[in-house]
C-alpha positions in Angstrom: -10.3 23.0 30.9 -6.7 23.3 31.1 -5.7 24.2 27.0 -1.9 23.5 27.7 -2.8 19.7 28.3 -2.4 17.1 25.8 -3.7 13.0 26.3 -2.8 10.4 23.8 -4.8 6.9 23.9 -2.1 4.4 23.2 1.5 4.3 22.9 1.8 2.4 20.1 4.6 3.9 17.3 3.2 6.8 16.1 1.1 7.6 18.9 4.4 7.8 21.0 6.1 10.1 18.1 2.4 11.9 18.9 2.5 12.5 22.5 6.6 13.7 22.3 6.3 15.9 19.9 3.4 17.9 22.0 5.7 17.4 24.9 8.5 18.9 22.7 6.5 22.6 22.1 5.5 22.6 25.7 2.1 20.5 26.1 1.4 19.4 28.8 1.1 15.5 27.9 -0.7 12.5 28.9 -0.4 9.0 27.5 -3.6 7.0 28.6 -2.3 3.3 28.8 -4.5 0.0 29.5 -2.3 -1.5 32.0 1.3 -2.2 33.2 2.1 -3.8 30.9 1.4 -1.5 28.5 3.8 0.4 30.0 6.6 -1.8 29.9 6.4 -2.0 26.2 5.7 2.1 26.1 8.2 3.5 28.2 11.2 2.2 25.8 9.7 4.2 22.6 9.3 6.9 24.4 13.3 6.7 25.1 13.9 5.9 22.0 11.9 8.1 20.0 13.1 11.2 22.7 16.6 10.1 21.7 16.2 9.7 18.1 14.4 13.1 17.8 17.0 14.9 20.0 20.0 13.3 17.9 18.6 14.4 14.7 18.4 18.0 15.8 21.8 18.1 17.2 23.1 16.7 13.8 21.1 19.7 12.3 24.0 22.3 13.6 26.5 20.5 11.1 24.0 21.5 8.4 23.8 25.5 9.5 25.4 27.0 6.5 25.2 24.1 3.8 22.9 24.3 0.9 21.7 20.4 1.3 20.6 21.9 4.5 16.9 23.2 3.8 16.8 19.9 2.6 17.5 17.7 5.2 16.8 19.5 8.9 14.4 17.8 10.7 10.9 19.6 10.1 9.1 19.1 12.5 11.5 20.5 15.2 13.0 23.8 13.9 10.1 26.0 12.6 12.1 27.6 9.9 15.7 26.6 8.6 16.4 30.1 7.4 16.6 31.7 10.8 18.3 28.4 11.6 21.9 29.0 13.5 23.9 26.6 15.4 23.1 29.2 18.7 19.3 29.0 18.4 19.8 24.9 18.0 21.5 24.7 20.7 18.4 26.8 22.6 16.0 23.9 21.0 18.1 21.0 22.4 18.4 22.6 25.9 14.3 23.9 25.8 13.6 20.2 24.3 15.3 18.0 26.8 14.3 19.4 29.3 10.1 19.5 27.8 10.6 15.9 26.8 11.2 15.0 30.4 8.9 17.4 32.4 6.2 17.3 30.5 5.1 13.9 29.7 3.0 12.0 32.0 1.6 8.1 31.8 -1.8 7.4 33.3 -3.9 4.0 34.0 -7.1 5.5 35.0 -9.2 6.9 32.9 -10.9 9.9 34.1 -7.4 11.2 35.5 -5.7 10.9 32.3 -8.9 12.6 30.5 -9.7 15.5 33.1 -9.5 19.1 31.7 -7.8 17.9 28.4 -8.0 20.6 26.0 -7.2 17.5 23.1 -7.5 13.6 23.1 -5.8 12.1 20.3 -7.5 8.9 20.0 -4.3 6.5 18.6 -5.1 2.9 19.5 -4.8 0.0 16.6 -6.4 0.0 13.4 -9.3 -2.3 14.2 -13.0 -0.3 14.2 -14.2 -2.5 17.1 -11.6 -1.7 19.1 -11.8 1.8 18.3 -15.6 1.5 19.4 -14.7 0.2 22.5 -12.2 2.8 23.5 -14.9 5.5 23.1 -17.7 4.0 24.7 -14.9 3.8 27.7 -14.2 7.7 27.3 -17.5 9.5 26.1 -18.7 9.9 29.7 -15.4 11.5 30.9 -14.0 13.8 28.5 -15.2 18.0 29.9 -18.3 19.2 27.7 -15.1 21.4 25.5 -12.4 18.6 25.0 -11.7 18.3 21.4 -11.2 14.4 20.2 -9.5 13.3 17.1 -8.8 10.1 15.6 -4.9 9.1 14.1 -6.6 6.1 12.4 -4.7 5.9 8.9 -7.3 4.2 7.2 -10.8 4.7 8.8 -13.2 7.7 8.1 -14.6 9.8 11.6 -18.4 9.0 9.8 -17.6 5.4 11.4 -17.2 6.6 14.7 -18.9 10.0 15.2 -21.7 8.7 16.9 -19.7 6.6 19.3 -18.3 9.5 20.5 -20.5 11.2 22.4 -19.2 14.6 21.1 -19.5 14.2 16.8 -19.7 17.8 16.3 -16.1 17.6 18.3 -14.8 15.2 16.6 -12.7 14.2 13.5 -9.4 12.8 12.0 -5.7 14.2 12.8 -3.7 11.6 10.9 0.3 12.0 11.0 2.6 10.3 9.2 5.9 8.2 10.9 9.1 10.2 11.7 6.8 12.8 12.8 9.6 15.3 13.8 11.3 14.9 10.0 8.1 14.0 7.9 5.9 17.0 10.0 2.4 16.0 8.1 -0.5 16.4 9.7 -3.9 15.7 7.5 -7.1 17.4 8.7 -10.4 15.4 7.8 -14.3 16.0 9.1 -16.9 13.9 8.9 -20.5 15.9 7.8 -21.2 16.4 11.7 -18.0 17.9 12.3 -18.2 21.5 13.8 -16.2 23.8 11.6 -14.5 25.9 14.6 -13.7 22.7 15.5 -11.7 22.1 12.5 -10.2 25.1 12.7 -9.1 24.7 16.2 -7.2 21.2 15.5 -6.3 22.6 11.7 -4.4 25.5 14.7 -3.0 23.0 16.7 -1.4 20.8 14.3 0.7 23.8 13.5 1.2 24.5 17.2 3.4 21.3 17.8 5.3 21.8 14.5 3.2 20.7 11.6 1.7 21.7 8.2 -1.7 20.9 8.5 -3.3 19.5 5.4 -6.9 20.2 4.6 -9.1 17.6 3.3 -12.4 19.2 1.7 -14.6 15.7 2.2 -14.2 12.0 3.8 -11.6 10.0 2.2 -10.4 6.7 2.8 -6.9 6.8 3.7 -6.6 10.9 4.0 -4.4 11.7 1.2 -1.5 10.0 2.1 -2.6 6.5 2.7 -4.5 6.6 -0.6 -1.2 6.2 -2.1 0.8 4.7 -0.1 -1.9 1.3 0.6 -1.5 0.2 -2.8 1.9 1.1 -2.9 2.5 -1.7 0.0 0.0 -3.4 -1.1 1.4 -4.1 -4.2 4.8 -5.0 -3.0 2.8 -7.8 -0.7 1.3 -9.2 -3.3 4.2 -9.6 -5.4 6.0 -11.2 -2.4 2.9 -13.3 -1.3 2.4 -14.8 -4.9 6.1 -15.5 -5.3 7.4 -13.6 -7.4 10.4 -12.1 -6.1 11.9 -11.8 -1.8 11.5 -8.7 -0.1 14.9 -7.9 -0.3 14.8 -7.9 -4.2 11.5 -5.7 -4.1 13.0 -3.0 -2.3 15.9 -3.4 -4.3 14.0 -2.6 -7.1 12.2 0.3 -6.0 14.9 1.7 -5.1 17.1 1.5 -7.7 14.4 2.9 -10.3 13.3 5.3 -8.1 16.2 6.7 -6.0 14.1 6.5 -3.0 15.9 5.8 0.4 13.8 3.2 1.5 11.6 0.6 -0.7 8.3 -1.0 0.6 9.2 -3.7 3.1 11.4 -1.1 4.7 8.7 1.4 5.3 6.4 -2.0 6.7 8.8 -2.1 8.9 8.7 1.3 10.1 5.2 1.2 10.2 5.0 -2.4 11.6 3.5 -5.4 10.7 0.2 -5.7 13.2 -0.5 -2.2 11.5 0.0 -3.8 8.4 -2.1 -6.7 9.1 -4.6 -5.2 10.8 -5.6 -2.8 7.3 -4.9 -5.8 5.1 -7.4 -8.4 7.1 -10.5 -4.9 6.5 -10.6 -6.2 3.0 -13.0 -9.0 2.1 -11.0 -11.2 0.0 -8.6 -11.7 3.1 -11.5 -14.2 3.9 -11.4 -16.3 0.8 -9.0 -18.7 0.8 -6.3 -18.4 -2.2 -6.6 -14.8 -2.6 -3.3 -13.2 -2.8 -4.9 -10.9 0.0 -5.6 -13.9 2.0 -1.9 -15.3 1.6 -0.8 -11.6 2.5 -2.7 -12.3 5.8 -1.3 -15.7 6.9 2.7 -14.4 6.2 2.2 -11.7 8.4 0.6 -13.8 11.1 3.6 -15.5 10.8 6.1 -13.0 11.3 3.7 -11.5 14.5 3.4 -14.2 15.6 7.2 -15.0 15.9 7.8 -11.4 17.2 9.0 -10.1 14.1 6.9 -7.0 14.2 8.9 -4.4 12.8 11.8 -2.0 13.8 10.7 -1.8 17.5 10.8 -5.2 18.1 14.5 -5.4 16.4 12.9 -7.2 13.6 10.5 -7.5 10.8 11.6 -8.1 6.5 14.6 -7.1 8.2 17.0 -7.8 11.3 18.0 -4.2 13.0 20.0 -5.9 15.7 22.8 -6.7 14.2 
């Protein structure tokens, strides 16, 4: 087993960011993708997020000596702001550029992708059957000691432990979007997770610039999404029931709370496909006339038009202008 090898299964919005953070901190990082067409979708994300990470890191130089710098610097890219100087940030930029180029690999072959991996991070769509399917494909290919984690945002690891072939070496490791700035890593085991493996996952999260947030028991949505999903659902309900349009709902939230973004801008960042999958898991989404059913139909309309969020250039807002 190569303790410096990380594999990310999937090249979606968050999966791409996770892999890039691993590479930035020196891990040899492989993205496993399903097909050539997946490569065509993932490569632009790698380029985009690598650029954003390095832009934010370079911009941090102007914050050195600024009292607000401690609140504005990219926390996942600079381990200690108190020790940061223009020169140290330049060194990080030089190393980061090299790592984000040299340590990223894309692989279509399953066995080759995970061979000798220390940790495999599953970051597939928020669909239980899709996750079971991918676990069934990899369970006999992983090395005996390889750790497997899921980045699922709402699903419990106990739902999938038996399908992984290594329930004792399996747990959840959930990241927030714009991972290089919002550097949270929620670690959640299931009843069969080996405590030693849990501790290794906590250590790994810290090694890639994250702040490990340890959960003591399983909780759908972890800590963050237990608060965020109801908030986003409430906003979508106002929209679906015709109470107000997305722009007005966002404006209301931003004016009243001084938040930098409203719920629909957050949905664009998360991605409307993820929002749709989460909504459709609710039993009420299948009942005609319910708020959840209306939300699902409206989201599906936008997805079918290719308006899936920031990465598509358009979601609730147009990002091409």
